[in-house]
C-alpha positions, 0 to 999 in steps of 0.5 A: 500500500502506498503511503498517503500524503494529505493535501489542503489547497491554499484557496479559501472562500469561507471561514471553513477554508482558512489555513488555520482550519486546514492545519487542524483538518490535516492533523486529524486526517493524517492521524497525528493524535494516534502517534502521541500518548498522554503525557508525551513530550512532543518536539515540534521541529521548525525553522524560526527564520534568520533575522531579516527573512520573512518566509518562515512558517506563520506562528498563527499556523504553528499555534494550531499544531500546538493546540492539537498536540495538547488535545491529544494529551501531549506536552508540546515545545517548539525547537530547532538547533543552533547554526554552524554559521554566525548570525542570529541563531548560532547560540541559544541566547541569540536563537531564542531572541530571533524566535521571539522577534519572529513571533514565536513567543508563548503568548503567540504559539502557546508553547515554550521554545527549546533550542535542542542542542543547548547553549553552544550546540554541545548538547547532543546524543550520539546515535548509532546508524549504518550508513554509507558515510557515518556509523553514528550521528550527533542529534540535538538532545531535546529531539532525541529525548522527546517522546514524539516528533512533529516536523513542520517544514517550509518548502523552498529551494536551497543553494547546496541541496537544491530543495529543502523540505522534511528531510532537510529539516530532519537531517540538517535541522536536527544535527548538532553544530558538530554534526552540521560540520560533518555533513558539510565537510566535503564542501571546500570552497575557493575564491575566484579573485576576478569576481571578488569585490572585497565587500567583506560579506563572506568574512562576516558570515564565516563562523570559523574565521577562515576567510580574510581580506588580502590587501590588493587581492580580495578574499582568501579562504584558509582550507585548514580552518574552513569547516565547509559550512557553505555560508560564504557560497550563500552570502556572496552575491557576486558568485565569487565563491567556487565549489566542486559541486559534482562531488561535494554536494552529492555527498553532502545530500547523502550525509544529510539523509543519514542524519535524518535517519538518525533523528527518527530512530526510536520515533518511526511510529511517533513522528508526523510531517507537515510541509508548507508550500507557501511563499516558496522562495528560491533559497533557504530561510537561513538567509537574512532576506527572503526573495520573491516566491517562484510559484503561487501559494499551493497549500499544505501537505501532511504525511507520516512518510518524510520521503513521500511528503517531500516527493509530493511537494516537489511534484506539486511545485513543478506542476505550477506555472512559474512566476515571471520576474523572480529568480526562476531563470527557466522552467516557467511552464507547468511541469518544468523542474523549478528546483533544477532550474534554480540550482543547476549545480546541485541535484535535489533528487539525490536526497530523495533517492538515497532516503528511499534506499535507506528505508526512510520512506517511499517516493511513490505515494497516494495524494489525498486532496481534502475538499471543503466541507460537504465535498468528497475527498479525492 
């Protein structure tokens, strides 16, 4: 039997069709309450957004998830892990302040916020796995120690992985800072001197202090200090940072999948996934800005299978006509591969194929569309 992916579109013609109501209906239809027992500590994994960005999941929608978890008898808390790069989320103090600035306060969402890997990213558990790249992974302690897991993912493009959904939210999002470094370790960028404008942005965003501005020669990366986090690639707007994409990014996608597999250990029957196909921007919410969405708002998906929900997300995005005047350079027609067009140097399909190979889920699925009250589902 194919895994079911439940879909609620973004159109609304009455209060019964509101996005808040659709979150509630999806929670019920996917059977999320059956995966939560009375008294369970329930980690609600999401991305609070980087300061300056605006495309993260609306806290109003998150609040409905919190309410439904409480109705099921769970004790919910919102969580994310600290970042490898510098910015507004590299330690728990800054991270909590960013979450509050973006509306994720107790008064708004009805649940506390816990940074899963602690003050400086050193609170994690070593989880044994049998992967191609790792035999153990370092997962944030709060997620490991929680009884159940609800993963809320904002679907978007990503410069390194091509696409970000549930798998990326699980793998990169639940890895400790040390774990993130291990996932990125194949990425060793170089500076193209002819394109460097000496703006210093890459220096600011380098967490390891590996980049310096050389007098008269532009930026320089010290390979011995470089952790491979990739933030210089994302932060440089002049394409001055070069990566060996074919090997580095392919392998990084696989490493991320192994971390996702590790994050789910012990929670295979106590996890549920929601993908928000709203404000589908070209790059990650780790950026301190949000570009225009590349397609119109589509809706929200829910499933108990992280691979199926990501594959369905890709299929629904690609089925849309792209929006002219955005970062999407081609594939504007319905059916064109939007994520490959956005980031042609990486291939998001690697993560889906490897996740299926590892047994994380299925790329084949049954899409169940939730219709307004009084209409039959199909």
